[in-house]
One Martini backbone bead per residue (centre of mass of N, CA, C, O) as a GRO file, in nm:
protein
  119
    1GLN     BB    1   0.514  -0.177   0.440
    2VAL     BB    2   0.487  -0.355   0.164
    3GLN     BB    3   0.519  -0.173  -0.158
    4LEU     BB    4   0.372  -0.149  -0.499
    5VAL     BB    5   0.335   0.133  -0.727
    6GLU     BB    6   0.166   0.196  -1.006
    7SER     BB    7   0.203   0.407  -1.309
    8GLY     BB    8   0.078   0.532  -1.648
    9GLY     BB    9  -0.158   0.416  -1.749
   10ALA     BB   10  -0.320   0.397  -2.086
   11LEU     BB   11  -0.460   0.543  -2.365
   12VAL     BB   12  -0.318   0.465  -2.686
   13GLN     BB   13  -0.186   0.506  -2.980
   14PRO     BB   14  -0.040   0.395  -3.228
   15GLY     BB   15   0.304   0.492  -3.179
   16GLY     BB   16   0.310   0.565  -2.899
   17SER     BB   17   0.367   0.681  -2.559
   18LEU     BB   18   0.496   0.550  -2.239
   19SER     BB   19   0.526   0.589  -1.877
   20LEU     BB   20   0.625   0.379  -1.620
   21SER     BB   21   0.573   0.349  -1.265
   22CYS     BB   22   0.762   0.240  -0.963
   23VAL     BB   23   0.690   0.235  -0.614
   24ALA     BB   24   0.879   0.165  -0.332
   25SER     BB   25   0.790   0.028  -0.001
   26GLY     BB   26   0.942  -0.109   0.298
   27PHE     BB   27   1.204  -0.134   0.115
   28ALA     BB   28   1.511  -0.212  -0.056
   29ALA     BB   29   1.515  -0.210  -0.395
   30ARG     BB   30   1.834  -0.214  -0.448
   31LEU     BB   31   1.839  -0.541  -0.367
   32TYR     BB   32   1.669  -0.583  -0.625
   33ASN     BB   33   1.506  -0.715  -0.877
   34MET     BB   34   1.357  -0.548  -1.157
   35GLY     BB   35   1.025  -0.573  -1.300
   36TRP     BB   36   0.825  -0.622  -1.600
   37TYR     BB   37   0.494  -0.723  -1.643
   38ARG     BB   38   0.245  -0.900  -1.844
   39GLN     BB   39  -0.131  -0.918  -1.896
   40SER     BB   40  -0.356  -1.082  -2.101
   41PRO     BB   41  -0.633  -1.207  -2.199
   42GLY     BB   42  -0.563  -1.555  -2.196
   43LYS     BB   43  -0.275  -1.502  -2.078
   44GLN     BB   44   0.030  -1.512  -1.972
   45ARG     BB   45   0.254  -1.404  -1.778
   46GLU     BB   46   0.513  -1.167  -1.881
   47LEU     BB   47   0.834  -1.078  -1.941
   48VAL     BB   48   0.961  -0.767  -2.042
   49ALA     BB   49   1.155  -0.653  -1.802
   50ILE     BB   50   1.497  -0.629  -1.662
   51ILE     BB   51   1.666  -0.509  -1.360
   52ARG     BB   52   1.939  -0.538  -1.195
   53VAL     BB   53   2.144  -0.469  -0.940
   54ASN     BB   54   2.390  -0.428  -1.164
   55GLY     BB   55   2.210  -0.309  -1.433
   56SER     BB   56   2.122  -0.526  -1.593
   57THR     BB   57   1.944  -0.628  -1.901
   58ASN     BB   58   1.615  -0.746  -2.018
   59TYR     BB   59   1.419  -0.852  -2.308
   60LEU     BB   60   1.168  -0.885  -2.486
   61ASP     BB   61   1.176  -0.928  -2.814
   62SER     BB   62   0.913  -0.747  -2.889
   63VAL     BB   63   1.058  -0.475  -2.733
   64LYS     BB   64   1.301  -0.430  -2.863
   65GLY     BB   65   1.377  -0.087  -2.913
   66ARG     BB   66   1.120   0.034  -2.740
   67PHE     BB   67   1.207  -0.043  -2.459
   68THR     BB   68   1.290   0.103  -2.122
   69ILE     BB   69   1.469   0.031  -1.841
   70SER     BB   70   1.472   0.166  -1.503
   71ARG     BB   71   1.657   0.297  -1.213
   72ASP     BB   72   1.614   0.449  -0.869
   73ASN     BB   73   1.763   0.398  -0.574
   74ALA     BB   74   1.709   0.671  -0.420
   75LYS     BB   75   1.374   0.638  -0.489
   76ASN     BB   76   1.261   0.347  -0.524
   77THR     BB   77   1.258   0.303  -0.852
   78ALA     BB   78   1.082   0.229  -1.155
   79SER     BB   79   1.094   0.212  -1.521
   80LEU     BB   80   0.888   0.229  -1.836
   81GLN     BB   81   0.976   0.296  -2.166
   82MET     BB   82   0.729   0.335  -2.426
   83ASN     BB   83   0.759   0.282  -2.772
   84ASP     BB   84   0.590   0.214  -3.036
   85LEU     BB   85   0.308   0.121  -2.992
   86LYS     BB   86   0.108  -0.172  -2.981
   87PRO     BB   87  -0.168  -0.358  -2.962
   88GLU     BB   88   0.001  -0.607  -2.833
   89ASP     BB   89   0.064  -0.422  -2.562
   90THR     BB   90  -0.196  -0.495  -2.442
   91ALA     BB   91  -0.212  -0.461  -2.084
   92VAL     BB   92  -0.120  -0.556  -1.770
   93TYR     BB   93   0.111  -0.394  -1.563
   94TYR     BB   94   0.386  -0.524  -1.362
   95CYS     BB   95   0.553  -0.496  -1.072
   96ASN     BB   96   0.883  -0.638  -0.971
   97CYS     BB   97   1.043  -0.782  -0.676
   98ARG     BB   98   1.350  -0.979  -0.659
   99GLY     BB   99   1.531  -1.191  -0.489
  100SER     BB  100   1.873  -1.275  -0.410
  101GLY     BB  101   2.031  -1.492  -0.243
  102LEU     BB  102   1.967  -1.391   0.064
  103LEU     BB  103   1.671  -1.291  -0.085
  104ALA     BB  104   1.556  -1.545  -0.156
  105GLY     BB  105   1.190  -1.545  -0.195
  106ARG     BB  106   1.156  -1.252  -0.242
  107ASP     BB  107   0.825  -1.134  -0.360
  108PHE     BB  108   0.702  -0.850  -0.537
  109TRP     BB  109   0.379  -0.685  -0.605
  110GLY     BB  110   0.175  -0.515  -0.791
  111GLN     BB  111  -0.153  -0.419  -0.911
  112GLY     BB  112  -0.141  -0.257  -1.168
  113THR     BB  113  -0.147  -0.128  -1.520
  114GLN     BB  114  -0.326  -0.001  -1.783
  115VAL     BB  115  -0.263  -0.088  -2.126
  116THR     BB  116  -0.390   0.082  -2.425
  117VAL     BB  117  -0.379  -0.002  -2.779
  118SER     BB  118  -0.569   0.235  -2.974
  119SER     BB  119  -0.779   0.388  -3.235
   0.00000   0.00000   0.00000
């Protein structure tokens, strides 16, 4: 059974830090690009960070220098370290695994974890 499970969301004060985790099961996540998306009420889901199979990364401009994405292929996991959090980072954060090449079209999502940044 293919599954992505996120954890780590919480209520945090501005300037605080959180670390989100995504555990994949039922498939070899090391063969997929892994990303974190977020969606807040009334807004479209947006890509926050991506780490590809080859280890290259890209970030949403507004989180560059504050967020760091990583992956552990041995554990089938991805993480998002979020520092200096701002109220505008408040959203539901989703983990995504997306195939390319021979795995193109395979696209898996987690259920999301809520991050709220507020004083």
